[in-house]
Backbone as CSV, one residue per row, in Angstrom:
resi,resn,N_x,N_y,N_z,CA_x,CA_y,CA_z,C_x,C_y,C_z
1,UNK,0.837,-1.199,0.000,0.000,0.000,0.000,0.871,1.247,0.000
2,UNK,0.559,2.203,-0.855,1.280,3.466,-0.862,0.951,4.250,0.399
3,UNK,1.929,4.982,0.899,1.730,5.739,2.132,2.287,7.151,1.956
4,UNK,1.394,8.142,2.003,1.796,9.539,1.879,1.526,10.302,3.178
5,UNK,1.534,9.594,4.291,1.183,10.204,5.567,2.002,11.456,5.838
6,UNK,1.301,12.569,6.061,1.887,13.861,6.418,2.776,14.461,5.332
7,UNK,2.729,13.939,4.124,3.475,14.544,3.018,2.620,15.620,2.351
8,UNK,3.250,16.717,1.994,2.540,17.824,1.352,2.485,17.578,-0.151
9,UNK,1.269,17.484,-0.661,1.058,17.190,-2.075,0.229,18.305,-2.695
10,UNK,0.761,18.909,-3.748,0.052,19.929,-4.513,-0.400,19.323,-5.833
11,UNK,-1.689,19.443,-6.135,-2.216,18.991,-7.419,-2.733,20.203,-8.180
12,UNK,-1.996,20.625,-9.188,-2.418,21.743,-10.035,-3.375,21.199,-11.086
13,UNK,-4.568,21.765,-11.128,-5.640,21.195,-11.927,-6.456,20.214,-11.115
14,UNK,-6.351,20.315,-9.790,-6.950,19.331,-8.909,-8.417,19.515,-8.607
15,UNK,-9.075,20.439,-9.281,-10.492,20.670,-8.984,-11.436,19.840,-9.847
16,UNK,-10.884,19.086,-10.806,-11.744,18.274,-11.670,-10.911,17.204,-12.360
17,UNK,-11.591,16.250,-12.972,-10.958,15.253,-13.817,-9.861,14.445,-13.153
18,UNK,-8.776,14.214,-13.894,-7.645,13.432,-13.392,-7.085,14.054,-12.123
19,UNK,-7.012,15.374,-12.086,-6.449,16.050,-10.922,-7.251,15.792,-9.665
20,UNK,-8.562,15.878,-9.772,-9.412,15.633,-8.607,-9.293,14.185,-8.159
21,UNK,-9.285,13.246,-9.099,-9.123,11.839,-8.744,-7.793,11.607,-8.034
22,UNK,-6.749,12.290,-8.478,-5.432,12.160,-7.855,-5.435,12.737,-6.446
23,UNK,-6.069,13.887,-6.288,-6.134,14.521,-4.973,-6.924,13.672,-3.988
24,UNK,-8.040,13.094,-4.443,-8.851,12.232,-3.582,-8.030,11.044,-3.095
25,UNK,-7.326,10.377,-4.009,-6.548,9.206,-3.634,-5.377,9.583,-2.734
26,UNK,-4.687,10.684,-3.033,-3.567,11.119,-2.196,-4.035,11.394,-0.773
27,UNK,-5.185,12.037,-0.629,-5.719,12.327,0.705,-6.075,11.040,1.438
28,UNK,-6.655,10.080,0.728,-6.990,8.795,1.342,-5.736,8.058,1.811
29,UNK,-4.600,8.342,1.159,-3.337,7.695,1.508,-2.536,8.497,2.529
30,UNK,-3.162,9.524,3.099,-2.564,10.238,4.215,-1.920,11.565,3.907
31,UNK,-1.942,11.997,2.650,-1.272,13.241,2.272,-2.032,14.468,2.773
32,UNK,-1.277,15.535,2.989,-1.850,16.855,3.219,-1.987,17.503,1.840
33,UNK,-3.196,17.527,1.312,-3.424,17.868,-0.088,-3.853,19.317,-0.245
34,UNK,-3.252,19.970,-1.241,-3.725,21.273,-1.707,-4.048,21.141,-3.186
35,UNK,-5.226,21.583,-3.581,-5.575,21.599,-4.999,-5.559,23.038,-5.490
36,UNK,-5.101,23.224,-6.712,-5.003,24.562,-7.293,-5.644,24.575,-8.672
37,UNK,-6.370,25.646,-8.962,-6.911,25.875,-10.301,-7.370,27.321,-10.370
38,UNK,-7.968,27.701,-11.482,-8.380,29.093,-11.661,-9.769,29.373,-11.120
39,UNK,-10.559,28.330,-10.871,-11.967,28.507,-10.516,-12.207,28.310,-9.028
40,UNK,-12.581,29.365,-8.339,-12.907,29.258,-6.910,-14.058,28.299,-6.680
41,UNK,-15.077,28.368,-7.515,-16.249,27.504,-7.354,-15.867,26.036,-7.460
42,UNK,-15.074,25.684,-8.467,-14.662,24.292,-8.633,-13.725,23.851,-7.501
43,UNK,-12.891,24.755,-7.037,-12.002,24.415,-5.929,-12.790,24.074,-4.673
44,UNK,-13.795,24.883,-4.388,-14.609,24.634,-3.189,-15.328,23.295,-3.295
45,UNK,-15.881,22.996,-4.458,-16.569,21.724,-4.652,-15.589,20.554,-4.575
46,UNK,-14.401,20.753,-5.157,-13.395,19.700,-5.121,-12.918,19.404,-3.717
47,UNK,-12.655,20.455,-2.936,-12.191,20.268,-1.567,-13.237,19.540,-0.728
48,UNK,-14.500,19.853,-0.969,-15.570,19.166,-0.241,-15.588,17.682,-0.583
49,UNK,-15.327,17.360,-1.829,-15.316,15.954,-2.243,-14.098,15.220,-1.681
50,UNK,-12.964,15.895,-1.634,-11.725,15.278,-1.141,-11.788,15.033,0.359
51,UNK,-12.288,16.041,1.118,-12.297,15.936,2.572,-10.878,15.928,3.125
52,UNK,-10.688,15.328,4.308,-9.365,15.170,4.919,-8.637,16.510,5.067
53,UNK,-9.378,17.590,5.229,-8.741,18.884,5.430,-8.049,19.452,4.205
54,UNK,-8.472,19.059,3.025,-7.848,19.552,1.794,-7.904,21.070,1.716
55,UNK,-6.808,21.658,1.255,-6.698,23.102,1.085,-6.852,23.466,-0.390
56,UNK,-7.132,24.739,-0.652,-7.297,25.199,-2.028,-6.434,26.429,-2.290
57,UNK,-6.133,26.642,-3.565,-5.386,27.827,-3.980,-5.833,28.224,-5.380
58,UNK,-6.222,29.468,-5.543,-6.546,29.987,-6.873,-5.233,30.294,-7.576
59,UNK,-4.990,29.611,-8.691,-3.682,29.700,-9.343,-3.832,29.488,-10.846
60,UNK,-3.315,30.443,-11.618,-3.256,30.340,-13.077,-1.784,30.204,-13.451
61,UNK,-1.369,29.032,-13.904,0.044,28.780,-14.179,0.569,29.577,-15.361
62,UNK,-0.313,30.182,-16.146,0.157,31.007,-17.259,0.342,32.464,-16.855
63,UNK,0.056,32.786,-15.605,0.128,34.169,-15.123,1.347,34.350,-14.216
64,UNK,2.284,35.193,-14.624,3.506,35.414,-13.842,3.204,35.835,-12.414
65,UNK,2.269,36.753,-12.248,1.967,37.275,-10.918,1.400,36.187,-10.025
66,UNK,0.505,35.363,-10.565,-0.075,34.270,-9.796,0.997,33.297,-9.328
67,UNK,1.848,32.885,-10.245,2.884,31.895,-9.916,3.848,32.453,-8.878
68,UNK,4.296,33.683,-9.072,5.232,34.295,-8.118,4.599,34.427,-6.739
69,UNK,3.350,34.904,-6.715,2.667,35.098,-5.432,2.518,33.778,-4.688
70,UNK,2.087,32.747,-5.383,1.816,31.485,-4.713,3.094,30.809,-4.220
71,UNK,4.081,30.673,-5.085,5.255,29.892,-4.706,6.228,30.661,-3.816
72,UNK,6.083,31.978,-3.745,6.888,32.744,-2.788,6.484,32.462,-1.351
73,UNK,5.253,32.022,-1.156,4.737,31.860,0.206,4.270,30.445,0.545
74,UNK,4.290,29.537,-0.422,3.688,28.218,-0.194,4.619,27.232,0.492
75,UNK,5.900,27.563,0.579,6.838,26.668,1.236,7.257,25.503,0.362
76,UNK,7.817,24.483,0.994,8.374,23.333,0.287,7.350,22.202,0.219
77,UNK,7.260,21.578,-0.940,6.324,20.480,-1.172,7.083,19.158,-1.244
78,UNK,6.394,18.079,-0.910,6.978,16.747,-1.105,6.727,16.250,-2.521
79,UNK,5.520,16.490,-3.020,5.181,16.051,-4.373,4.266,17.081,-5.024
80,UNK,4.535,17.356,-6.287,3.715,18.290,-7.063,3.293,17.578,-8.344
81,UNK,2.001,17.605,-8.623,1.446,16.905,-9.782,0.626,17.894,-10.596
82,UNK,0.925,17.983,-11.882,0.250,18.942,-12.764,-0.625,18.174,-13.741
83,UNK,-1.916,18.428,-13.679,-2.858,17.686,-14.525,-3.722,18.581,-15.396
84,UNK,-3.860,19.832,-15.050,-4.835,20.681,-15.718,-4.266,21.420,-16.914
85,UNK,-5.091,21.617,-17.934,-4.731,22.450,-19.082,-6.009,22.830,-19.815
86,UNK,-5.904,23.848,-20.638,-7.049,24.351,-21.392,-6.667,24.355,-22.862
87,UNK,-7.101,23.324,-23.589,-6.699,23.196,-24.986,-7.914,22.966,-25.868
88,UNK,-7.795,23.399,-27.116,-8.797,23.102,-28.129,-8.173,22.154,-29.144
89,UNK,-8.937,21.157,-29.548,-8.434,20.143,-30.468,-9.107,20.303,-31.821
90,UNK,-8.292,20.439,-32.865,-8.798,20.554,-34.232,-7.636,20.352,-35.189
91,UNK,-7.907,20.009,-36.433,-6.840,19.943,-37.427,-6.124,21.293,-37.529
92,UNK,-4.845,21.264,-37.860,-4.030,22.476,-37.900,-4.660,23.563,-38.756
93,UNK,-5.192,23.212,-39.909,-5.741,24.219,-40.809,-7.089,24.764,-40.363
94,UNK,-7.678,24.119,-39.376,-8.971,24.579,-38.862,-8.849,25.319,-37.537
95,UNK,-7.661,25.331,-36.947,-7.477,25.899,-35.622,-6.795,27.260,-35.731
96,UNK,-7.445,28.334,-35.309,-6.814,29.648,-35.362,-5.488,29.649,-34.592
97,UNK,-4.514,30.398,-35.087,-3.199,30.415,-34.459,-3.284,30.849,-33.006
98,UNK,-4.167,31.783,-32.700,-4.301,32.216,-31.312,-4.702,31.083,-30.390
99,UNK,-5.612,30.220,-30.860,-6.037,29.071,-30.053,-4.901,28.070,-29.896
100,UNK,-4.109,27.893,-30.968,-2.970,26.978,-30.889,-1.934,27.484,-29.889
101,UNK,-1.652,28.780,-29.938,-0.692,29.364,-28.993,-1.195,29.244,-27.563
102,UNK,-2.490,29.452,-27.360,-3.075,29.331,-26.030,-2.958,27.901,-25.507
103,UNK,-3.167,26.925,-26.371,-3.055,25.529,-25.962,-1.636,25.213,-25.500
104,UNK,-0.638,25.654,-26.274,0.757,25.424,-25.890,1.078,26.177,-24.610
105,UNK,0.566,27.386,-24.492,0.813,28.189,-23.300,0.245,27.509,-22.063
106,UNK,-0.940,26.946,-22.192,-1.593,26.322,-21.055,-0.902,25.029,-20.637
107,UNK,-0.718,24.107,-21.570,-0.242,22.771,-21.185,1.275,22.685,-21.054
108,UNK,2.015,23.322,-21.968,3.481,23.230,-21.909,4.091,24.327,-21.051
109,UNK,3.830,25.588,-21.392,4.476,26.682,-20.677,3.977,26.801,-19.251
110,UNK,2.726,26.392,-18.984,2.247,26.379,-17.607,3.085,25.452,-16.746
111,UNK,3.354,24.252,-17.252,4.196,23.305,-16.514,5.624,23.821,-16.383
112,UNK,6.149,24.374,-17.466,7.510,24.944,-17.439,7.609,26.035,-16.377
113,UNK,6.601,26.890,-16.347,6.586,28.000,-15.403,6.580,27.484,-13.968
114,UNK,5.730,26.501,-13.701,5.689,25.915,-12.363,7.038,25.288,-12.006
115,UNK,7.608,24.525,-12.927,8.873,23.839,-12.650,9.993,24.812,-12.320
116,UNK,9.941,26.001,-12.907,11.002,26.982,-12.676,10.850,27.707,-11.346
117,UNK,9.682,27.564,-10.706,9.399,28.359,-9.511,9.173,27.550,-8.240
118,UNK,8.675,26.328,-8.371,8.259,25.557,-7.209,9.466,25.059,-6.411
119,UNK,9.263,24.924,-5.096,10.272,24.334,-4.224,9.797,22.956,-3.783
120,UNK,10.605,21.946,-4.093,10.262,20.563,-3.781,11.390,19.956,-2.949
121,UNK,11.029,19.197,-1.922,12.021,18.594,-1.031,12.917,17.628,-1.799
122,UNK,14.196,17.542,-1.442,15.088,16.560,-2.075,14.500,15.157,-1.984
123,UNK,14.497,14.458,-3.110,13.896,13.136,-3.162,12.412,13.163,-3.424
124,UNK,11.825,14.362,-3.384,10.421,14.507,-3.738,10.247,14.438,-5.239
125,UNK,9.033,14.757,-5.712,8.782,14.546,-7.129,7.899,15.627,-7.741
126,UNK,8.090,15.762,-9.041,7.275,16.637,-9.888,6.778,15.783,-11.041
127,UNK,5.469,15.752,-11.244,4.897,14.913,-12.296,3.899,15.710,-13.123
128,UNK,3.705,15.267,-14.366,2.776,15.946,-15.268,2.057,14.906,-16.112
129,UNK,0.844,15.235,-16.517,0.092,14.399,-17.455,0.357,14.914,-18.861
130,UNK,0.958,14.082,-19.701,1.199,14.418,-21.105,0.130,13.704,-21.940
131,UNK,0.538,12.819,-22.869,-0.460,12.111,-23.667,0.194,11.223,-24.705
132,UNK,-0.488,10.125,-25.034,0.113,9.137,-25.941,0.300,9.652,-27.360
133,UNK,-0.360,10.765,-27.704,-0.190,11.329,-29.045,1.237,11.809,-29.280
134,UNK,2.030,11.915,-28.224,3.441,12.278,-28.383,4.159,11.286,-29.282
135,UNK,3.755,10.022,-29.227,4.430,8.981,-30.012,3.477,8.235,-30.934
136,UNK,2.202,8.579,-30.896,1.194,7.907,-31.732,0.372,8.968,-32.447
137,UNK,0.929,9.552,-33.538,0.230,10.638,-34.221,-1.141,10.208,-34.730
138,UNK,-2.081,11.145,-34.662,-3.436,10.919,-35.158,-3.847,12.142,-35.973
139,UNK,-4.417,11.923,-37.147,-4.864,13.040,-37.981,-5.866,13.886,-37.214
140,UNK,-5.697,15.202,-37.293,-6.576,16.114,-36.587,-6.127,16.418,-35.176
141,UNK,-5.028,15.784,-34.737,-4.534,15.964,-33.372,-3.050,16.318,-33.373
142,UNK,-2.562,16.890,-34.475,-1.123,17.156,-34.604,-0.611,18.101,-33.520
143,UNK,-1.392,19.123,-33.202,-0.949,20.072,-32.177,-0.800,19.385,-30.828
144,UNK,-1.772,18.544,-30.449,-1.671,17.851,-29.170,-0.465,16.935,-29.138
145,UNK,-0.178,16.278,-30.256,1.013,15.434,-30.316,2.273,16.244,-30.095
146,UNK,2.326,17.438,-30.700,3.498,18.294,-30.546,3.656,18.773,-29.105
147,UNK,2.559,19.167,-28.478,2.617,19.633,-27.088,3.053,18.495,-26.171
148,UNK,2.449,17.321,-26.347,2.805,16.194,-25.488,4.242,15.743,-25.704
149,UNK,4.704,15.776,-26.960,6.093,15.424,-27.235,7.056,16.394,-26.565
150,UNK,6.716,17.682,-26.612,7.551,18.684,-25.954,7.566,18.475,-24.443
151,UNK,6.417,18.143,-23.861,6.340,17.887,-22.423,7.209,16.697,-22.023
152,UNK,7.116,15.606,-22.779,7.897,14.423,-22.438,9.390,14.718,-22.506
153,UNK,9.821,15.468,-23.508,11.227,15.842,-23.606,11.643,16.739,-22.446
154,UNK,10.783,17.695,-22.098,11.076,18.591,-20.984,11.208,17.809,-19.682
155,UNK,10.341,16.846,-19.467,10.387,16.033,-18.245,11.746,15.363,-18.095
156,UNK,12.261,14.796,-19.157,13.536,14.094,-19.048,14.696,15.063,-18.852
157,UNK,14.627,16.240,-19.473,15.644,17.248,-19.215,15.599,17.759,-17.789
158,UNK,14.391,17.976,-17.278,14.248,18.450,-15.901,14.714,17.405,-14.895
159,UNK,14.567,16.124,-15.216,15.037,15.076,-14.311,16.546,15.197,-14.094
160,UNK,17.254,15.670,-15.092,18.695,15.888,-14.954,18.984,17.209,-14.243
161,UNK,18.234,18.235,-14.572,18.503,19.565,-14.014,18.085,19.707,-12.556
162,UNK,17.000,19.063,-12.169,16.423,19.294,-10.847,16.822,18.239,-9.817
163,UNK,17.586,17.223,-10.206,17.952,16.183,-9.236,18.585,16.825,-7.990
164,UNK,18.263,16.320,-6.777,17.633,15.039,-6.463,16.105,15.035,-6.486
165,UNK,15.459,16.131,-6.925,14.014,16.067,-7.173,13.787,15.180,-8.392
166,UNK,12.804,14.314,-8.317,12.493,13.399,-9.412,11.371,13.982,-10.277
167,UNK,11.481,13.771,-11.591,10.511,14.350,-12.529,10.029,13.248,-13.477
168,UNK,8.705,13.093,-13.567,8.122,12.000,-14.352,6.853,12.467,-15.071
169,UNK,6.374,11.629,-15.990,5.134,11.935,-16.706,4.335,10.668,-16.942
170,UNK,3.026,10.827,-16.989,2.120,9.761,-17.423,1.444,10.238,-18.698
171,UNK,1.432,9.365,-19.704,0.851,9.722,-20.998,-0.318,8.791,-21.318
172,UNK,-1.536,9.251,-21.056,-2.722,8.427,-21.339,-3.267,8.656,-22.744
173,UNK,-4.209,7.804,-23.124,-5.029,8.048,-24.313,-6.297,8.756,-23.829
174,UNK,-7.452,8.442,-24.401,-8.687,9.107,-23.991,-9.040,8.708,-22.558
175,UNK,-9.303,9.717,-21.736,-9.721,9.511,-20.354,-11.085,10.155,-20.182
176,UNK,-12.008,9.427,-19.609,-13.372,9.930,-19.427,-13.384,11.170,-18.545
177,UNK,-14.293,12.094,-18.845,-14.419,13.317,-18.064,-13.480,14.396,-18.557
178,UNK,-13.231,15.380,-17.694,-12.261,16.428,-17.997,-12.557,17.161,-19.282
179,UNK,-11.673,17.003,-20.267,-11.749,17.789,-21.485,-12.964,17.441,-22.344
180,UNK,-13.684,16.380,-22.008,-14.858,15.989,-22.785,-16.157,16.481,-22.148
181,UNK,-16.057,17.254,-21.094,-17.251,17.674,-20.362,-18.131,18.645,-21.156
182,UNK,-17.598,19.175,-22.264,-18.422,20.059,-23.093,-19.463,19.275,-23.877
183,UNK,-19.313,17.943,-23.962,-20.277,17.103,-24.663,-21.416,16.720,-23.716
184,UNK,-22.563,16.443,-24.268,-23.664,15.950,-23.449,-23.288,14.576,-22.890
185,UNK,-23.963,14.166,-21.818,-23.681,12.851,-21.230,-23.897,11.743,-22.256
186,UNK,-24.928,11.887,-23.075,-25.204,10.874,-24.096,-24.094,10.810,-25.123
187,UNK,-23.615,11.981,-25.567,-22.536,12.016,-26.561,-21.230,11.509,-25.967
188,UNK,-20.990,11.840,-24.697,-19.786,11.314,-24.047,-19.819,9.791,-24.008
189,UNK,-20.937,9.239,-23.550,-21.042,7.791,-23.427,-20.845,7.104,-24.773
190,UNK,-21.419,7.683,-25.831,-21.277,7.100,-27.163,-19.830,7.158,-27.633
191,UNK,-19.175,8.290,-27.381,-17.788,8.426,-27.795,-16.880,7.473,-27.025
192,UNK,-17.087,7.375,-25.697,-16.259,6.473,-24.893,-16.426,5.027,-25.366
193,UNK,-17.655,4.638,-25.667,-17.903,3.268,-26.128,-17.245,3.022,-27.478
194,UNK,-17.372,3.992,-28.386,-16.802,3.840,-29.722,-15.281,3.764,-29.674
195,UNK,-14.663,4.698,-28.937,-13.203,4.736,-28.861,-12.682,3.561,-28.045
196,UNK,-13.327,3.279,-26.907,-12.871,2.197,-26.064,-12.861,0.857,-26.772
197,UNK,-13.798,0.655,-27.683,-13.866,-0.610,-28.418,-12.639,-0.816,-29.309
198,UNK,-11.920,0.256,-29.632,-10.726,0.131,-30.469,-9.463,-0.120,-29.641
199,UNK,-9.564,-0.007,-28.324,-8.406,-0.217,-27.454,-8.348,-1.676,-27.006
200,UNK,-7.175,-2.275,-26.925,-7.072,-3.650,-26.420,-7.680,-3.832,-25.035
201,UNK,-7.639,-2.807,-24.185,-8.232,-2.913,-22.849,-9.754,-2.943,-22.903
202,UNK,-10.336,-2.552,-24.034,-11.777,-2.609,-24.199,-12.531,-1.430,-23.627
203,UNK,-11.827,-0.414,-23.152,-12.490,0.766,-22.594,-11.515,1.934,-22.607
204,UNK,-12.058,3.139,-22.430,-11.202,4.308,-22.247,-10.757,4.361,-20.786
205,UNK,-9.823,5.246,-20.485,-9.320,5.363,-19.127,-10.259,6.135,-18.223
206,UNK,-9.970,6.063,-16.933,-10.681,6.863,-15.936,-9.665,7.715,-15.189
207,UNK,-10.157,8.741,-14.523,-9.267,9.555,-13.716,-8.553,8.728,-12.666
208,UNK,-9.250,7.744,-12.105,-8.649,6.896,-11.074,-7.505,6.053,-11.630
209,UNK,-7.629,5.579,-12.883,-6.533,4.839,-13.510,-5.251,5.673,-13.520
210,UNK,-5.385,6.909,-13.968,-4.215,7.767,-14.114,-3.709,8.214,-12.742
211,UNK,-4.619,8.463,-11.813,-4.230,8.873,-10.462,-3.340,7.835,-9.800
212,UNK,-3.711,6.554,-9.919,-2.901,5.507,-9.295,-1.489,5.498,-9.849
213,UNK,-1.356,5.693,-11.159,-0.022,5.680,-11.756,0.789,6.905,-11.354
214,UNK,0.149,8.066,-11.307,0.850,9.280,-10.884,1.396,9.134,-9.464
215,UNK,0.589,8.588,-8.571,1.026,8.457,-7.184,2.041,7.336,-7.014
216,UNK,1.963,6.308,-7.833,2.990,5.265,-7.797,4.350,5.843,-8.191
217,UNK,4.380,6.672,-9.220,5.630,7.322,-9.610,6.142,8.226,-8.495
218,UNK,5.227,8.967,-7.865,5.636,9.852,-6.777,6.245,9.071,-5.624
219,UNK,5.709,7.888,-5.354,6.148,7.103,-4.201,7.381,6.249,-4.486
220,UNK,7.752,6.121,-5.757,8.863,5.241,-6.134,10.145,6.049,-6.263
221,UNK,11.015,5.923,-5.276,12.225,6.730,-5.249,13.195,6.471,-6.376
222,UNK,13.009,5.376,-7.097,13.889,5.022,-8.215,13.381,5.571,-9.541
223,UNK,12.185,6.170,-9.531,11.560,6.629,-10.770,11.869,8.093,-11.008
224,UNK,12.644,8.378,-12.051,12.833,9.763,-12.500,13.202,9.757,-13.979
225,UNK,12.739,10.778,-14.669,12.900,10.803,-16.118,12.062,9.730,-16.791
226,UNK,11.063,9.249,-16.083,10.249,8.125,-16.554,8.974,8.622,-17.227
227,UNK,8.711,8.098,-18.424,7.468,8.395,-19.128,6.655,7.102,-19.162
228,UNK,5.538,7.074,-18.490,4.682,5.886,-18.473,3.535,6.099,-19.456
229,UNK,3.477,5.283,-20.496,2.359,5.316,-21.427,1.277,4.401,-20.874
230,UNK,0.192,5.005,-20.423,-0.917,4.268,-19.809,-2.145,4.547,-20.648
231,UNK,-2.329,3.750,-21.691,-3.303,4.108,-22.722,-4.246,2.981,-23.115
232,UNK,-4.365,1.957,-22.259,-5.263,0.852,-22.595,-4.829,0.090,-23.835
233,UNK,-3.561,0.259,-24.220,-3.059,-0.409,-25.415,-3.305,0.353,-26.701
234,UNK,-3.804,1.581,-26.603,-4.150,2.345,-27.803,-2.966,2.535,-28.744
235,UNK,-1.768,2.702,-28.187,-0.615,2.993,-29.023,-0.115,1.773,-29.799
236,UNK,-0.610,0.595,-29.458,-0.210,-0.607,-30.225,-1.364,-1.161,-31.038
237,UNK,-2.526,-0.524,-30.936,-3.699,-1.060,-31.662,-3.619,-0.732,-33.145
């Protein structure tokens, strides 16, 4: 059993989706959890769901002032996990350049910004959710593949630069919830069934699937510079 008793864990993007699932599990395993995101309303709802005295922080990783303010006063963390991003998915020729730049700013530069500012205890860890499109290109998803590929490369470089802090990534395929919440429940269910049927695992991922892997990496002192592709077999299908 993993044990995070009295360890300080920050989950950026922890108010929903994979981040919330990770925060819930970390708290159940004894961690002192803080979730951060841009939405006060979602943070309050997330903290209520997590329980265990979870704390919240309003934080936009793309905003210099927000990052400086938070990390100047937040102290040292044992583990920091970044799960949240705001991206639009479309073929390159259909996606306005401003939206493409915003996607890169949110998912890549947000993580870069956090990594350059956060204080993590020696032997602690920094983790991020990338995506299997980094190595499994799909038509209409070229931008996401580029962002995820850049993240995976950054993770391995940071593992060398930030040691003895460990830096890792989990790269999933489609995960239920989160970025698909703009679809109706009926459309989500249909999409999950259609896509999941093409995966060897027979289903799409869940936030809990990814949360377990993120926390396993955090708890494994031998894991750094590690990219775990957790995609239900999608990349070999």
